[in-house]
N, C-alpha and C positions, 0 to 999 in steps of 0.2 A: 504494500500500500504506500502511496506517495506521502511524504512528510508534509504536515500542514505548514503553510507559509504565512508569515506575519510581516506587515509592512512597518518599517521604522524610518525615521528621518535620516539617520546615518547608520551604516553597518559598523558596529563597534570595532575600533582599531586594536583594543586590548584583548586579553584572553577570556574576559568574562563581562557580564553586564546584567541589567535588569530590564524586563519588558513590563511596562506599565501603561496607563491610559486605557483607551478603548481596546487596543490590541492585547494588552495585558489582561484586562477583564475577560475578553473573549477566550484567551488561552487558558486562564486559570479557572474561570467560572463556567463558561459554556462548554469548551472542549475538555475541561478537567484534566489537563496534562499533569503528570506526576513526575517526581524525581526519577531520573534514568531514561525518560522518554525523550525523543529527538524532535527537532523542528527546524524550519528554515526561516531566516531573516533576510529581507530584501529591502533596498532603498527605492526601488522603482526606477532606478537609473543605471541598471546593469550590475550593481554590486549585490552579492548574495553570500550568506554564510550559513553553514550548518552548525547546529548547537545542541547541547544536551541540557535538560532541565536539572538544576541542582537543588532548588528549593522553591516552594510555592507559598505565597501569602494571600491576603485578601485582595483579589484583583490584580495581583502582580506575580511574576515568577522570575527567579534568578537562573542564569544559564552560563554554561562554559562553551566557548567557541571551539569546535573541532576541525573546521575547515572553512575556507573562504575562497571566492573566485569572482571574476568579472566577465560579463557577457557583452561583447561589442553590440552597438545598436544595429538593428537589421538594415540591410542595404541590398536591393532597393527597398525603399520605405513605402508602405501601403497606406494611402490616405483615402478616406471615403467621405464625400459630401452627402450626408443623409438627409433627405427631405423630412421636415418636421411632421410627425404623424399625431393623430389624436389618440387620447387614452394612453394605454401603456405600450402601444406598439413601438414607439420610439425607443423606450427603455428595453424592450425585448430585442430590438435590433442591435442596440449598443451592447447588451450582454452577449449575444451570440457572436457579433463581430469581434469583440474583445477576446473571447475564447478561441476564435479562429485566427487571431493574430494581427488585427488591424493596428496600425501605429498611430494614427490620428483620425479623429472624427470631427467633421465640420457640420454643426446643426444648420441646415440650409432652409431659409425661409422661402420656400417655393411658392409660385403663384397659386397652385392648387392645394397648398397645405391648409387643411381645415383649422388646425390649431395655430394660434398666433402667439408668439412669445413677446409680450410687451411688459415693460417696466418690471415690477417686482415678480410678477408671474413668470416672466422670461428668465429672470435670475434664478428663481426656485427650480424651474424646469431644467435649466442647464446644470444646476447643482445636482439634481437627481441623475442626470446622465453621467456626471463626474463620479458620483458615488457608485452607480451601477458598474461603470468601467473599472473602478477600483476593486470592487468585490469580485467581479468576473476575472480580473487579472490574478487575484489571489487564488481563486478556484483553479485556474489554469496553470498556476505556478510560473507566471511570467516574470522574468527579471526586469523587463521594461514596462512601465505603465503607459497605456495609450494616452495621448493628449486629446482633450476635448476643446477644440478651438472655438472662436466666435465670442462676441461680447454683447449679448449672449448668443446671437445667431449670426449667420452670414447671408448676405444678399446674393442674388443671382450674379450681379456684377462682381462681387467679391469672389464667388466661386470661379467665375470666368478668369479672373486674374490669377487664381491659383492654378487653373488648368493651363494657362499660357506659360507658366514658369515650370511646368512639370516635365520630366523626362518622357513620360507617356501619359495620355489622358483619355479616358473612356466614359461614355454615357450609356448606362444600361437602358435599352429601349426595345419594346416588343416589335417595332417595325424595322429594326436594323437587319441588315443582311450578313454582316461580319459576325463571327462567333468569337467570344472571349477566349475560347480554347485554342484559337488558331492565330490570333493577331500577334504581331511582333512585340516582344517585351525588352526593355533595356536591362543592361547588366547592373546599373547603379542609378542613383537619383530617386526621385519621387514618381510613383505611379498613382495617379489620382482618378478615382472612380466616382461617378455621380449616380445616386439612387433616388428616384422620385418618391413623392408622398403617395397616399392612397389614390388620389386622382390622376396620378401619372405626371409626366413632364410635358409641359405645353410646347407647341410648335415654335413659339418665339424663343423659349428657353433653349430648345434643341439648336436653333439657329445661332443663338449667342454662344453656346458652348462649342459648336462646330467652328465658328469664326475664331475662337480662342485656341483651336487646334485639337479639340477632343474628337474622338472617333466613336460614333454610335455602334454599340455591340449588343448581342443577345446571348443568353445562356443556352437556350433551346426553344422548343415550341411552346412550352408551358409558360404562362404569365404568373410570376410569383408575387406574393404580398410584399409590401415595403419592409415588413419585419423579417422576411426571410431572404429577400433578394441579395442583400449585402453579404450575408454569411455564405450563401451559395457561390457568389462571385469570388469571395476571398478564398474559398476552398479551391476553386479552379486556379487562381493565381498562386496560392501557396504550393500546390502540387507542381505547377510549371516552373516556379522559382526554386524548387528543391528545398523549400522550408519544411515540407512534409515528406 
């Protein structure tokens, strides 16, 4: 069974340390780790350490470091502009894409997005995406946390600018003729993929993205939901890039 992973601000440089705060409470109270059991500590920026529990307190535990290592950031880097969806579909998409290896998620305020992120509601919605990505990264034992970009969301023009600067850019669209499984991929840089909301991507948006250099692509004959299209596309890319 994989060791449980807990996120820390910094991987301890010394031989021992204490896990406290929310992660310490989860380790000691929820998972009920006991002396002698092992765990992983990660800073979300590539640094990871293996440790053994030496003592457990009220919401805290002490540990001894047994090994440590660093993982380079992935390259090419996988970025998804995810159309903002209503209800919990956006968070479902974030969770699945994080487990599948996305490196950055841009909450895209698409023309057909039913939900609108405005003022405090937008900030709260973005925070939920950040929290969802954090927990999914822990579940997947990822050394790098995905970034959730936007302040709180990204406009169509903002997505187009990101596409223009990418090493490769694609728009997932049911009317495309090129398949994601067959298009040329770069050896390094950013690969940016656009996923529409429930209502799909409008013609004007497709034109804007194409003008920025993005290639419309499809996965197959089935039309997927916004909550599943991203993870399916990332699976294709991860296999083709030998991440999987």
